[in-house]
Each structure stands twice: as structure tokens, then as C-alpha cells.
All heavy atoms as an XYZ file, in Angstrom:
991
protein
N     103.341    177.981    227.062
C     104.239    176.844    227.126
C     104.360    176.183    225.765
O     105.428    175.739    225.388
C     103.720    175.863    228.178
C     104.620    174.691    228.370
S     106.171    175.252    229.105
C     106.940    173.724    229.436
N     103.265    176.132    225.001
C     103.318    175.493    223.692
C     104.263    176.223    222.753
O     104.868    175.607    221.898
C     101.921    175.412    223.087
C     101.027    174.427    223.787
C      99.681    174.354    223.108
C      98.784    173.387    223.827
N      97.476    173.260    223.218
N     104.429    177.508    222.913
C     105.325    178.267    222.045
C     106.787    178.027    222.403
O     107.654    178.189    221.577
C     105.008    179.750    222.124
C     103.684    180.077    221.498
C     103.443    181.533    221.517
N     102.154    181.796    220.913
C     101.792    182.934    220.411
N     102.618    183.959    220.473
N     100.614    183.099    219.878
N     107.076    177.682    223.632
C     108.452    177.455    224.047
C     109.021    176.157    223.489
O     110.193    176.075    223.179
C     108.559    177.441    225.568
C     108.375    178.773    226.262
C     108.481    178.603    227.766
C     109.411    179.769    225.778
N     108.201    175.143    223.342
C     108.697    173.845    222.882
C     109.327    173.936    221.504
O     110.463    173.507    221.324
C     107.577    172.780    222.933
C     108.043    171.479    222.298
C     107.144    172.555    224.372
N     108.654    174.540    220.497
C     109.319    174.639    219.201
C     110.598    175.469    219.248
O     111.586    175.132    218.604
C     108.271    175.302    218.300
C     106.960    174.984    218.948
C     107.257    174.981    220.417
N     110.627    176.541    220.021
C     111.815    177.370    220.128
C     112.966    176.584    220.753
O     114.092    176.635    220.277
C     111.513    178.630    220.946
C     112.699    179.578    221.169
C     113.250    180.040    219.821
C     112.282    180.747    222.023
N     112.685    175.841    221.814
C     113.712    175.023    222.460
C     114.225    173.974    221.485
O     115.424    173.729    221.396
C     113.159    174.374    223.749
C     114.130    173.343    224.298
C     112.862    175.445    224.780
N     113.336    173.361    220.732
C     113.730    172.354    219.750
C     114.616    172.964    218.672
O     115.640    172.395    218.308
C     112.491    171.706    219.126
C     112.744    170.610    218.106
C     113.530    169.468    218.743
C     111.435    170.104    217.541
N     114.249    174.132    218.190
C     115.057    174.811    217.174
C     116.432    175.153    217.727
O     117.449    174.955    217.067
C     114.338    176.084    216.657
C     115.285    176.939    215.831
C     113.111    175.700    215.851
N     116.504    175.663    218.945
C     117.786    175.995    219.548
C     118.637    174.752    219.765
O     119.842    174.761    219.542
C     117.582    176.723    220.873
C     117.020    178.135    220.780
C     116.745    178.695    222.167
C     117.960    179.033    220.002
N     118.024    173.650    220.167
C     118.770    172.412    220.368
C     119.321    171.896    219.049
O     120.469    171.465    218.971
C     117.872    171.357    221.019
N     118.535    171.943    218.004
C     118.994    171.477    216.697
C     120.066    172.390    216.132
O     120.972    171.932    215.436
C     117.819    171.374    215.714
C     116.812    170.264    216.017
C     115.634    170.358    215.058
C     117.461    168.897    215.936
N     120.008    173.652    216.432
C     121.009    174.591    215.924
C     122.379    174.324    216.522
O     123.400    174.607    215.908
C     120.579    176.025    216.230
N     122.410    173.763    217.720
C     123.680    173.479    218.376
C     124.224    172.091    218.060
O     125.264    171.713    218.560
C     123.537    173.633    219.894
C     123.393    175.080    220.278
O     124.014    175.943    219.677
N     122.574    175.353    221.274
N     123.524    171.318    217.245
C     123.992    169.987    216.887
C     125.211    170.085    215.981
O     125.345    171.001    215.195
C     122.908    169.192    216.153
S     121.568    168.696    217.244
N     126.076    169.130    216.104
C     127.260    169.072    215.251
C     127.291    167.716    214.571
O     126.906    166.714    215.147
C     128.526    169.271    216.077
N     127.729    167.713    213.346
C     127.938    166.448    212.664
C     129.423    166.145    212.718
O     130.248    167.047    212.772
C     127.472    166.515    211.193
O     128.220    167.534    210.541
C     126.000    166.796    211.097
N     129.758    164.878    212.713
C     131.153    164.490    212.789
C     131.614    164.081    211.405
O     131.036    163.209    210.773
C     131.361    163.339    213.792
C     132.800    162.865    213.782
C     130.961    163.784    215.190
N     132.622    164.757    210.943
C     133.229    164.441    209.658
C     134.519    163.695    209.956
O     135.366    164.170    210.697
C     133.550    165.724    208.891
C     134.335    165.478    207.619
C     134.805    166.775    207.014
O     134.399    167.853    207.396
N     135.677    166.659    206.045
N     134.668    162.506    209.395
C     135.862    161.721    209.653
C     137.023    162.319    208.875
O     136.957    162.494    207.679
C     135.635    160.275    209.243
C     136.773    159.384    209.598
C     136.450    157.968    209.278
N     137.578    157.156    209.660
C     137.635    155.875    209.527
N     136.607    155.234    209.022
N     138.691    155.196    209.882
N     138.086    162.638    209.594
C     139.275    163.211    208.992
C     140.459    162.357    209.411
O     140.642    162.094    210.589
C     139.485    164.666    209.465
C     140.756    165.241    208.891
C     138.299    165.518    209.086
N     141.240    161.909    208.453
C     142.420    161.129    208.775
C     143.472    161.318    207.702
O     143.175    161.754    206.597
C     142.082    159.658    208.944
C     141.517    159.012    207.678
C     141.052    157.601    207.919
O     140.602    157.295    209.007
N     141.158    156.781    206.923
N     144.700    160.983    208.032
C     145.806    161.171    207.095
C     145.789    160.125    205.989
O     146.141    160.399    204.857
C     147.135    161.123    207.830
N     145.400    158.912    206.315
C     145.339    157.841    205.330
C     144.420    156.769    205.862
O     143.952    156.850    206.989
C     146.739    157.259    205.082
O     147.177    156.571    206.237
N     144.164    155.750    205.060
C     143.300    154.664    205.524
C     143.903    153.952    206.731
O     143.191    153.362    207.526
C     143.052    153.654    204.405
C     142.164    154.227    203.318
O     141.424    155.189    203.593
O     142.217    153.715    202.193
N     145.217    154.008    206.859
C     145.887    153.342    207.970
C     146.044    154.252    209.191
O     146.544    153.827    210.212
C     147.286    152.854    207.543
C     147.241    151.740    206.518
C     147.005    152.264    205.105
O     147.471    153.336    204.756
N     146.258    151.526    204.310
N     145.641    155.501    209.107
C     145.804    156.437    210.208
C     147.233    156.944    210.277
O     148.039    156.727    209.378
N     147.547    157.639    211.356
C     148.906    158.146    211.537
C     149.519    157.487    212.765
O     148.815    157.046    213.672
C     148.941    159.681    211.670
C     148.164    160.159    212.886
C     148.449    160.346    210.407
C     148.370    161.624    213.211
N     150.827    157.447    212.804
C     151.515    156.835    213.935
C     152.140    157.925    214.803
O     152.014    159.124    214.524
C     152.570    155.848    213.440
O     153.532    156.515    212.659
N     152.823    157.502    215.847
C     153.510    158.453    216.718
C     154.507    159.266    215.903
O     155.166    158.746    215.001
C     154.231    157.715    217.845
C     153.342    157.029    218.875
C     154.191    156.225    219.856
C     152.474    158.026    219.620
N     154.600    160.541    216.222
C     155.528    161.494    215.604
C     155.221    161.812    214.141
O     156.050    162.410    213.468
C     156.978    161.041    215.787
C     157.324    160.930    217.255
O     157.074    161.847    218.017
N     157.863    159.798    217.655
N     154.046    161.437    213.638
C     153.572    161.901    212.329
C     152.583    163.034    212.576
O     151.922    163.068    213.609
C     152.891    160.776    211.548
C     153.824    159.710    211.065
C     153.128    158.650    210.223
O     151.893    158.512    210.281
O     153.846    157.947    209.515
N     152.486    163.940    211.630
C     151.610    165.103    211.797
C     150.415    165.018    210.870
O     150.554    164.705    209.694
C     152.387    166.407    211.528
O     153.507    166.460    212.412
C     151.511    167.626    211.770
N     149.259    165.300    211.429
C     148.007    165.361    210.684
C     147.547    166.808    210.677
O     147.512    167.460    211.730
C     146.955    164.475    211.353
C     145.532    164.531    210.812
C     145.490    164.019    209.373
C     144.607    163.704    211.686
N     147.210    167.342    209.516
C     146.715    168.721    209.395
C     145.221    168.658    209.116
O     144.803    168.065    208.119
C     147.443    169.457    208.268
C     148.902    169.621    208.537
N     149.410    170.705    209.226
C     149.957    168.831    208.233
C     150.709    170.577    209.328
N     151.077    169.443    208.736
N     144.426    169.279    209.990
C     142.986    169.326    209.764
C     142.443    170.693    210.099
O     142.611    171.167    211.203
C     142.237    168.236    210.542
C     142.808    167.627    211.781
C     141.980    167.915    212.995
C     142.789    166.135    211.547
N     141.867    171.307    209.090
C     141.221    172.621    209.219
C     142.103    173.639    209.944
O     141.656    174.320    210.864
C     139.874    172.488    209.907
C     138.827    171.919    209.010
N     137.713    172.610    208.660
C     138.735    170.724    208.371
C     136.973    171.875    207.852
N     137.585    170.724    207.663
N     143.365    173.717    209.560
C     144.261    174.708    210.127
C     144.890    174.319    211.446
O     145.520    175.141    212.103
N     144.730    173.073    211.853
C     145.311    172.595    213.106
C     146.229    171.423    212.801
O     145.857    170.495    212.078
C     144.216    172.165    214.101
C     143.303    173.351    214.421
C     144.834    171.598    215.376
C     142.099    172.991    215.236
N     147.442    171.466    213.358
C     148.394    170.369    213.209
C     148.387    169.543    214.492
O     148.546    170.080    215.589
C     149.791    170.917    212.951
N     148.167    168.223    214.340
C     148.138    167.307    215.480
C     149.221    166.262    215.274
O     149.248    165.592    214.247
C     146.762    166.605    215.598
C     146.755    165.636    216.770
C     145.637    167.614    215.730
N     150.129    166.146    216.262
C     151.181    165.144    216.180
C     151.189    164.302    217.456
O     151.584    164.781    218.525
C     152.557    165.777    215.995
C     153.657    164.728    215.861
S     155.298    165.421    215.563
C     155.622    166.235    217.111
N     150.724    163.046    217.376
C     150.792    162.162    218.541
C     152.252    161.914    218.933
O     153.079    161.629    218.070
C     150.145    160.863    218.053
C     149.413    161.224    216.806
C     150.123    162.395    216.220
N     152.554    162.049    220.219
C     153.942    161.875    220.648
C     154.136    160.786    221.697
O     155.233    160.244    221.818
C     154.554    163.204    221.165
C     154.700    164.205    220.038
C     153.751    163.777    222.298
N     153.076    160.455    222.453
C     153.257    159.454    223.509
C     151.927    158.823    223.892
O     150.918    159.509    224.025
C     153.872    160.132    224.741
C     154.151    159.216    225.886
C     154.717    159.942    227.097
O     154.835    161.188    227.076
O     155.030    159.252    228.077
N     151.948    157.515    224.094
C     150.778    156.809    224.610
C     150.919    156.792    226.127
O     151.817    156.157    226.674
C     150.686    155.382    224.049
C     150.587    155.440    222.529
C     149.505    154.640    224.664
C     150.948    154.164    221.832
N     150.053    157.525    226.784
C     150.098    157.637    228.240
C     149.443    156.416    228.877
O     149.931    155.887    229.871
C     149.387    158.924    228.721
C     150.009    160.160    228.065
C     149.383    159.035    230.230
C     151.464    160.386    228.414
N     148.325    155.977    228.290
C     147.573    154.849    228.849
C     146.870    154.106    227.724
O     146.331    154.729    226.814
C     146.531    155.362    229.849
C     145.610    154.312    230.410
C     144.499    154.893    231.270
O     144.664    155.992    231.834
O     143.446    154.236    231.367
N     146.902    152.793    227.794
C     146.076    151.954    226.923
C     145.491    150.857    227.793
O     146.111    149.824    228.022
C     146.878    151.361    225.762
C     145.993    150.591    224.779
O     144.782    150.413    225.065
O     146.501    150.151    223.737
N     144.319    151.127    228.332
C     143.657    150.175    229.219
C     142.445    149.538    228.546
O     141.547    149.046    229.218
C     143.237    150.876    230.513
O     142.339    151.941    230.232
N     142.456    149.526    227.188
C     141.334    148.927    226.462
C     141.211    147.444    226.789
O     142.206    146.746    226.998
C     141.517    149.079    224.948
C     141.467    150.506    224.466
C     141.784    150.586    222.986
N     143.179    150.158    222.756
C     143.645    149.746    221.592
N     142.854    149.690    220.538
N     144.910    149.391    221.467
N     139.982    146.971    226.780
C     139.726    145.552    227.006
C     140.263    144.757    225.813
O     139.982    145.106    224.666
C     138.225    145.313    227.152
S     137.800    143.582    227.450
N     141.066    143.709    226.059
C     141.540    142.886    224.944
C     140.369    142.282    224.166
O     139.324    141.958    224.750
C     142.361    141.792    225.633
C     142.761    142.393    226.940
C     141.613    143.283    227.337
N     140.552    142.137    222.853
C     139.449    141.635    222.021
C     139.110    140.182    222.325
O     138.020    139.731    222.022
C     139.750    141.813    220.510
C     141.015    141.061    220.125
C     139.833    143.267    220.142
C     141.259    140.999    218.631
N     140.026    139.459    222.939
C     139.771    138.054    223.258
C     139.499    137.855    224.756
O     139.798    136.811    225.328
C     140.938    137.177    222.794
C     142.287    137.658    223.299
O     142.356    138.766    223.874
O     143.280    136.928    223.127
N     138.915    138.857    225.390
C     138.587    138.788    226.811
C     137.218    139.411    227.046
O     136.683    140.120    226.195
C     139.635    139.527    227.635
N     136.653    139.138    228.202
C     135.412    139.757    228.626
C     135.744    140.687    229.780
O     136.337    140.258    230.769
C     134.395    138.696    229.085
O     134.160    137.791    228.004
C     133.088    139.342    229.499
N     135.376    141.949    229.643
C     135.725    142.953    230.651
C     134.467    143.659    231.136
O     133.484    143.776    230.406
C     136.675    143.992    230.059
S     138.202    143.286    229.389
N     134.518    144.154    232.353
C     133.392    144.934    232.872
C     133.542    146.400    232.518
O     132.624    147.183    232.661
C     133.243    144.752    234.386
C     134.378    145.323    235.194
C     134.308    146.613    235.673
C     135.500    144.562    235.479
C     135.350    147.153    236.411
C     136.537    145.096    236.222
C     136.469    146.393    236.689
N     134.717    146.808    232.021
C     134.976    148.187    231.614
C     135.668    148.154    230.260
O     136.619    147.382    230.058
C     135.859    148.874    232.651
C     136.146    150.319    232.406
C     135.241    151.314    232.173
C     137.433    150.942    232.373
N     135.876    152.521    232.002
C     137.237    152.313    232.126
C     138.723    150.486    232.523
C     138.271    153.225    232.021
C     139.761    151.400    232.428
C     139.528    152.751    232.178
N     135.225    148.975    229.328
C     135.804    148.965    227.977
C     137.233    149.489    227.962
O     138.011    149.143    227.081
C     134.942    149.798    227.032
N     137.596    150.287    228.943
C     138.933    150.864    228.986
C     139.019    152.113    228.139
O     138.032    152.574    227.558
N     140.227    152.645    228.057
C     140.412    153.869    227.301
C     141.862    153.980    226.853
O     142.733    153.250    227.328
C     140.028    155.094    228.123
C     140.976    155.340    229.288
C     140.568    156.515    230.119
N     141.646    156.876    231.036
C     141.699    157.978    231.723
N     140.714    158.856    231.612
N     142.706    158.243    232.519
N     142.084    154.934    225.964
C     143.429    155.285    225.541
C     143.621    156.761    225.839
O     142.734    157.575    225.576
C     143.649    155.004    224.035
C     144.955    155.607    223.544
C     143.616    153.511    223.762
N     144.766    157.087    226.412
C     145.154    158.475    226.618
C     146.392    158.697    225.760
O     147.404    158.023    225.936
C     145.459    158.795    228.095
C     145.871    160.256    228.260
C     144.256    158.464    228.973
N     146.251    159.594    224.806
C     147.309    159.863    223.842
C     147.756    161.313    223.976
O     146.953    162.233    223.809
C     146.788    159.615    222.421
C     147.732    159.951    221.272
C     148.932    159.008    221.271
C     146.985    159.866    219.949
N     149.024    161.520    224.289
C     149.559    162.883    224.359
C     149.968    163.303    222.948
O     150.628    162.551    222.236
C     150.750    162.953    225.299
C     151.316    164.375    225.413
C     152.039    164.605    226.699
N     151.125    164.464    227.830
C     151.519    163.991    229.021
N     152.762    163.644    229.233
N     150.640    163.893    230.006
N     149.556    164.499    222.576
C     149.864    165.025    221.244
C     150.298    166.483    221.365
O     149.900    167.192    222.293
C     148.652    164.919    220.330
N     151.110    166.893    220.422
C     151.457    168.300    220.283
C     150.492    168.878    219.265
O     150.332    168.331    218.171
C     152.907    168.465    219.805
O     153.768    167.849    220.765
C     153.267    169.923    219.655
N     149.833    169.965    219.641
C     148.822    170.576    218.786
C     149.189    172.035    218.563
O     149.552    172.746    219.506
C     147.416    170.476    219.424
C     146.363    171.098    218.532
C     147.084    169.027    219.735
N     149.112    172.462    217.308
C     149.415    173.854    216.964
C     148.449    174.332    215.894
O     147.927    173.534    215.109
C     150.853    173.984    216.466
N     148.239    175.623    215.852
C     147.417    176.213    214.805
C     148.303    176.543    213.612
O     149.307    177.234    213.754
C     146.731    177.478    215.319
O     146.089    178.150    214.257
N     147.932    176.024    212.450
C     148.658    176.361    211.226
C     148.465    177.835    210.869
O     149.240    178.398    210.110
C     148.164    175.505    210.053
C     148.580    174.053    210.177
O     149.545    173.762    210.913
O     147.941    173.204    209.539
N     147.424    178.449    211.422
C     147.089    179.828    211.089
C     147.724    180.826    212.052
O     147.674    182.021    211.823
C     145.567    179.999    211.096
C     144.793    178.998    210.226
C     143.298    179.188    210.416
C     145.179    179.128    208.769
N     148.320    180.325    213.142
C     148.924    181.187    214.154
C     150.330    181.574    213.717
O     151.187    180.731    213.511
C     148.972    180.438    215.489
C     149.444    181.303    216.640
O     149.739    182.494    216.417
O     149.512    180.782    217.757
N     150.574    182.865    213.558
C     151.891    183.339    213.123
C     152.986    183.043    214.138
O     154.143    182.874    213.778
C     151.845    184.846    212.826
C     150.981    185.158    211.629
O     150.796    184.315    210.755
N     150.443    186.355    211.587
N     152.628    182.998    215.426
C     153.616    182.691    216.459
C     153.947    181.204    216.497
O     154.930    180.807    217.096
C     153.113    183.135    217.834
C     152.934    184.643    217.919
O     153.647    185.360    217.194
O     152.076    185.083    218.697
N     153.104    180.380    215.837
C     153.276    178.934    215.778
C     153.410    178.328    217.174
O     154.196    177.418    217.397
C     154.470    178.556    214.899
C     154.330    177.141    214.374
O     153.260    176.556    214.409
N     155.419    176.590    213.893
N     152.652    178.881    218.123
C     152.665    178.361    219.481
C     151.984    177.000    219.509
O     150.908    176.826    218.942
C     151.947    179.329    220.416
N     152.625    176.032    220.121
C     152.041    174.708    220.235
C     151.771    174.407    221.697
O     152.318    175.045    222.592
C     152.966    173.653    219.628
O     154.170    173.588    220.346
N     150.913    173.432    221.901
C     150.611    173.006    223.267
C     150.513    171.499    223.318
O     150.215    170.853    222.308
C     149.337    173.665    223.776
C     148.086    173.271    223.009
C     146.841    173.860    223.615
N     146.598    175.176    223.062
C     145.439    175.776    223.063
N     144.400    175.201    223.580
N     145.292    176.963    222.528
N     150.735    170.961    224.473
C     150.617    169.526    224.700
C     149.192    169.243    225.157
O     148.695    169.889    226.079
C     151.621    169.092    225.765
O     151.529    167.714    225.985
N     148.535    168.288    224.496
C     147.144    167.961    224.791
C     147.035    166.458    224.981
O     147.595    165.694    224.199
C     146.215    168.402    223.637
C     144.787    167.973    223.895
C     146.298    169.904    223.429
N     146.313    166.037    226.019
C     146.040    164.620    226.213
C     144.665    164.309    225.640
O     143.649    164.772    226.159
C     146.088    164.245    227.698
C     147.491    164.244    228.261
O     148.459    164.308    227.468
O     147.641    164.165    229.493
N     144.637    163.545    224.546
C     143.390    163.084    223.953
C     142.987    161.798    224.661
O     143.797    160.877    224.777
C     143.560    162.807    222.458
C     143.629    164.041    221.613
C     144.848    164.589    221.258
C     142.468    164.655    221.160
C     144.927    165.722    220.478
C     142.531    165.801    220.379
C     143.763    166.330    220.039
N     141.750    161.735    225.116
C     141.208    160.541    225.756
C     140.148    159.985    224.822
O     139.252    160.720    224.378
C     140.607    160.866    227.132
C     141.699    161.449    228.034
C     139.970    159.630    227.757
C     141.191    162.006    229.350
N     140.267    158.706    224.492
C     139.321    158.101    223.549
C     137.888    158.329    224.020
O     137.562    158.147    225.182
C     139.609    156.604    223.389
O     139.658    155.957    224.650
N     137.058    158.777    223.079
C     135.652    159.025    223.370
C     135.347    160.381    223.979
O     134.191    160.680    224.270
N     136.370    161.220    224.191
C     136.151    162.537    224.786
C     136.684    163.628    223.852
O     137.892    163.807    223.732
C     136.854    162.636    226.142
C     136.303    161.683    227.174
C     136.981    161.810    228.532
O     137.669    162.829    228.774
O     136.824    160.890    229.340
N     135.795    164.346    223.181
C     136.230    165.400    222.251
C     136.966    166.538    222.970
O     136.716    166.818    224.134
C     134.925    165.918    221.648
C     133.875    164.944    222.020
C     134.348    164.214    223.230
N     137.875    167.156    222.253
C     138.632    168.314    222.737
C     138.339    169.495    221.819
O     138.336    169.327    220.604
C     140.136    168.040    222.669
C     140.625    166.950    223.556
C     141.018    167.480    224.926
O     141.066    168.685    225.147
N     141.285    166.577    225.833
N     138.109    170.669    222.379
C     137.946    171.870    221.571
C     139.261    172.629    221.585
O     139.743    173.036    222.644
C     136.798    172.749    222.087
O     135.595    171.980    222.070
C     136.618    173.981    221.219
N     139.843    172.766    220.392
C     141.149    173.405    220.247
C     141.096    174.371    219.077
O     140.677    173.996    217.982
C     142.223    172.347    219.978
C     142.319    171.235    221.020
C     143.005    170.024    220.440
C     143.059    171.753    222.227
N     141.523    175.598    219.306
C     141.575    176.600    218.249
C     140.238    176.713    217.510
O     140.182    176.863    216.303
C     142.707    176.290    217.266
C     144.055    176.203    217.909
C     144.668    174.976    218.103
C     144.711    177.347    218.337
C     145.912    174.885    218.712
C     145.955    177.265    218.944
C     146.558    176.028    219.133
N     139.134    176.590    218.245
C     137.803    176.756    217.670
C     137.252    175.534    216.957
O     136.168    175.595    216.394
N     137.960    174.414    216.969
C     137.491    173.181    216.325
C     137.376    172.087    217.393
O     138.118    172.075    218.374
C     138.468    172.712    215.243
C     138.666    173.687    214.109
C     137.484    173.751    213.145
O     136.569    172.912    213.244
O     137.489    174.636    212.286
N     136.461    171.150    217.187
C     136.293    170.030    218.101
C     136.888    168.787    217.456
O     136.459    168.370    216.379
C     134.807    169.808    218.434
O     134.291    171.020    218.995
C     134.627    168.683    219.423
N     137.893    168.219    218.118
C     138.636    167.086    217.589
C     138.522    165.931    218.574
O     138.605    166.125    219.786
C     140.121    167.444    217.386
C     140.245    168.657    216.464
C     140.906    166.254    216.849
C     141.634    169.240    216.406
N     138.341    164.726    218.038
C     138.231    163.543    218.883
C     139.145    162.442    218.364
O     139.226    162.212    217.155
C     136.791    163.043    218.902
C     136.577    161.865    219.816
C     135.115    161.460    219.924
O     134.238    162.213    219.454
O     134.857    160.390    220.476
N     139.834    161.785    219.274
C     140.593    160.587    218.945
C     139.571    159.509    218.627
O     138.821    159.084    219.494
C     141.479    160.188    220.122
C     142.247    158.879    220.025
C     143.190    158.877    218.826
C     143.021    158.631    221.313
N     139.497    159.104    217.352
C     138.407    158.233    216.916
C     138.765    156.752    216.952
O     138.025    155.947    217.485
C     137.980    158.628    215.500
C     136.824    157.798    214.983
C     136.412    158.191    213.589
O     137.291    158.310    212.714
O     135.212    158.373    213.382
N     139.876    156.386    216.350
C     140.236    154.983    216.228
C     141.662    154.773    216.695
O     142.547    155.566    216.377
C     140.129    154.519    214.755
O     138.827    154.845    214.258
C     140.356    153.031    214.621
N     141.858    153.697    217.432
C     143.187    153.305    217.878
C     143.425    151.894    217.370
O     142.634    150.987    217.631
C     143.303    153.335    219.423
C     142.979    154.725    219.968
C     144.694    152.899    219.856
C     141.578    154.884    220.445
N     144.490    151.729    216.614
C     144.829    150.411    216.082
C     146.253    150.084    216.506
O     147.070    150.994    216.658
C     144.731    150.425    214.557
C     143.342    150.776    214.048
S     143.312    151.101    212.265
C     143.917    152.779    212.184
N     146.615    148.867    216.695
C     145.791    147.660    216.607
C     144.991    147.448    217.891
O     145.219    148.125    218.901
C     146.830    146.553    216.430
C     148.017    147.038    217.178
C     148.013    148.541    216.999
N     144.058    146.501    217.819
C     143.329    146.113    219.017
C     144.295    145.443    219.983
O     145.331    144.907    219.581
C     142.203    145.128    218.671
C     141.082    145.779    217.895
O     140.787    146.963    218.156
O     140.497    145.105    217.017
N     143.929    145.459    221.246
C     144.730    144.745    222.251
C     144.300    143.280    222.280
O     143.162    142.950    221.972
C     144.516    145.356    223.630
C     145.120    146.732    223.778
C     144.956    147.231    225.197
N     145.586    146.298    226.120
C     146.673    146.573    226.849
N     147.224    147.753    226.742
N     147.174    145.697    227.664
N     145.212    142.426    222.672
C     144.874    141.022    222.906
C     145.478    140.613    224.238
O     146.327    141.323    224.792
C     145.403    140.129    221.784
O     146.803    140.024    221.872
N     145.058    139.470    224.760
C     145.585    139.013    226.041
C     147.009    138.483    225.903
O     147.721    138.345    226.895
C     144.691    137.913    226.649
O     144.534    136.865    225.686
C     143.345    138.466    227.046
N     147.456    138.208    224.674
C     148.805    137.670    224.462
C     149.885    138.686    224.802
O     150.856    138.361    225.476
C     148.990    137.216    223.007
C     148.092    136.040    222.652
O     147.706    135.294    223.573
O     147.783    135.881    221.461
N     149.753    139.904    224.285
C     150.766    140.938    224.517
C     150.208    142.298    224.136
O     149.332    142.405    223.284
C     152.014    140.652    223.685
N     150.755    143.325    224.751
C     150.386    144.693    224.386
C     151.048    145.032    223.054
O     152.148    144.553    222.772
C     150.836    145.662    225.466
N     150.406    145.837    222.233
C     151.024    146.229    220.959
C     152.328    146.999    221.185
O     152.469    147.712    222.181
C     149.973    147.133    220.309
C     148.707    146.892    221.048
C     149.092    146.426    222.414
N     153.234    146.842    220.272
C     154.459    147.627    220.279
C     154.085    149.068    219.920
O     153.239    149.293    219.053
C     155.439    147.057    219.252
C     156.795    147.721    219.314
O     156.872    148.924    218.993
O     157.764    147.027    219.666
N     154.705    150.053    220.548
C     154.346    151.450    220.279
C     154.545    151.814    218.811
O     153.858    152.688    218.289
C     155.151    152.420    221.161
O     156.538    152.185    220.970
C     154.791    152.262    222.624
N     155.452    151.133    218.113
C     155.667    151.416    216.680
C     154.507    150.941    215.818
O     154.370    151.363    214.676
C     156.963    150.768    216.207
C     158.204    151.370    216.869
C     159.410    150.583    216.514
N     159.244    149.248    217.126
C     160.168    148.311    217.155
N     161.326    148.509    216.587
N     159.940    147.157    217.745
N     153.651    150.053    216.345
C     152.534    149.512    215.576
C     151.251    150.323    215.710
O     150.299    150.117    214.962
C     152.249    148.067    215.996
C     153.400    147.134    215.679
O     154.145    147.417    214.712
O     153.565    146.125    216.400
N     151.198    151.236    216.659
C     149.978    152.012    216.879
C     149.703    152.944    215.703
O     150.608    153.546    215.141
C     150.093    152.866    218.149
C     149.762    152.135    219.415
C     150.743    151.448    220.121
C     148.469    152.142    219.925
C     150.447    150.790    221.307
C     148.160    151.487    221.102
C     149.163    150.812    221.788
O     148.856    150.163    222.955
N     148.420    153.064    215.339
C     147.923    154.004    214.334
C     146.679    154.664    214.914
O     145.896    154.033    215.609
C     147.560    153.294    213.025
C     148.625    152.360    212.473
C     149.870    153.055    212.072
N     149.747    153.618    210.742
C     150.677    154.360    210.197
N     151.764    154.648    210.829
N     150.517    154.847    208.994
N     146.501    155.946    214.587
C     145.404    156.729    215.158
C     144.653    157.469    214.060
O     145.274    157.976    213.124
C     145.949    157.764    216.149
C     146.904    157.190    217.150
C     148.272    157.288    216.957
C     146.430    156.529    218.266
C     149.160    156.752    217.866
C     147.322    155.983    219.189
C     148.686    156.087    218.983
N     143.335    157.524    214.184
C     142.538    158.410    213.333
C     141.812    159.380    214.252
O     141.535    159.087    215.418
C     141.527    157.661    212.436
O     140.592    156.974    213.256
C     142.228    156.680    211.511
N     141.513    160.548    213.712
C     140.838    161.598    214.460
C     139.579    162.002    213.704
O     139.532    161.938    212.482
C     141.754    162.820    214.612
C     142.955    162.563    215.463
C     144.088    161.980    214.926
C     142.945    162.870    216.807
C     145.196    161.716    215.712
C     144.050    162.631    217.603
C     145.174    162.047    217.051
N     138.569    162.416    214.448
C     137.329    162.932    213.868
C     137.249    164.411    214.179
O     137.614    164.864    215.263
C     136.127    162.209    214.431
N     136.790    165.156    213.205
C     136.604    166.594    213.351
C     135.117    166.888    213.303
O     134.444    166.533    212.337
C     137.321    167.339    212.213
C     137.205    168.840    212.200
C     137.966    169.452    213.363
C     137.750    169.375    210.893
N     134.576    167.496    214.355
C     133.162    167.835    214.401
C     132.988    169.227    213.832
O     133.690    170.155    214.226
C     132.640    167.783    215.822
N     132.076    169.348    212.888
C     131.801    170.652    212.277
C     130.372    171.050    212.576
O     129.455    170.271    212.356
C     132.005    170.586    210.766
C     133.436    170.329    210.362
C     133.600    170.400    208.855
O     132.686    169.974    208.129
O     134.652    170.882    208.420
N     130.186    172.250    213.078
C     128.841    172.764    213.328
C     128.165    173.061    212.003
O     128.775    173.620    211.114
C     128.883    174.029    214.184
C     129.364    173.744    215.594
O     129.050    172.698    216.141
N     130.113    174.652    216.162
N     126.932    172.659    211.901
C     126.170    172.931    210.673
C     124.909    173.699    210.991
O     124.366    173.597    212.016
C     125.794    171.642    209.956
C     127.013    170.973    209.378
C     126.618    169.839    208.445
O     125.501    169.373    208.426
N     127.565    169.404    207.654
């Protein structure tokens, strides 16, 4: 049993991934802009859900954002794209890479929901090391 513990630990550490922040600019990208990361093109096209807790409220649930995006491989000669729903906090594995919707701006407030033209998004790319 003592020999299994180090092996299990080594295997667990080998499967760890570090998250490298990847974004188009400091302000992120908006709807219908394309972000290219490691051979994958991601273009947010529609906000399906924004149920985040307003910053000036107390909520029992943090909420989430569901963002529909068109995703394609820059390396695919057929240039086949697919529609993907990114859910905040839930990584997606696409074309061999793990991508996560990292930041959604602006924050919500109780006064009004943000205009869709004001939304900006950043994505994180997880790389196995």
C-alpha cells in the first residue's frame, strides 16, 4: 500500500493543468468579435442567460452566464464550425484544448441589465504541463 500512494500522487499531479489567461485585449472581446487562441477561433454571438447576482444586492445564488459562441479550428481545412454554449465557471474541451469563459463585464446592478453592446468577455485557456 505504501508504494501505491506515491504512484497515485504522481499520476494525479501529471493530470494537473495550469490556466493561462488568454484574451484579445485588456477590455476583452464583445459579441461578434473573434478571438484566436491556440488554433481555435471563438466568436461570441448571443447571450442566452445572465442570471448573475447584482453587485449591489445579496443573493443566495451567484448566478451564471450562458454565452453562445461559434467555435472553429483554425487548423481545420474544412473550416467546420460549431455552436457552443459557454457557461461561466464550466470549462469546455474543444479541438483538444480546454477553454473557459473567464470574465464577463460589466457587472450587473439592480438598476438595469447591461445593454448587449456593453458586454465584454475574456476566456482562459488551460494548458497541460
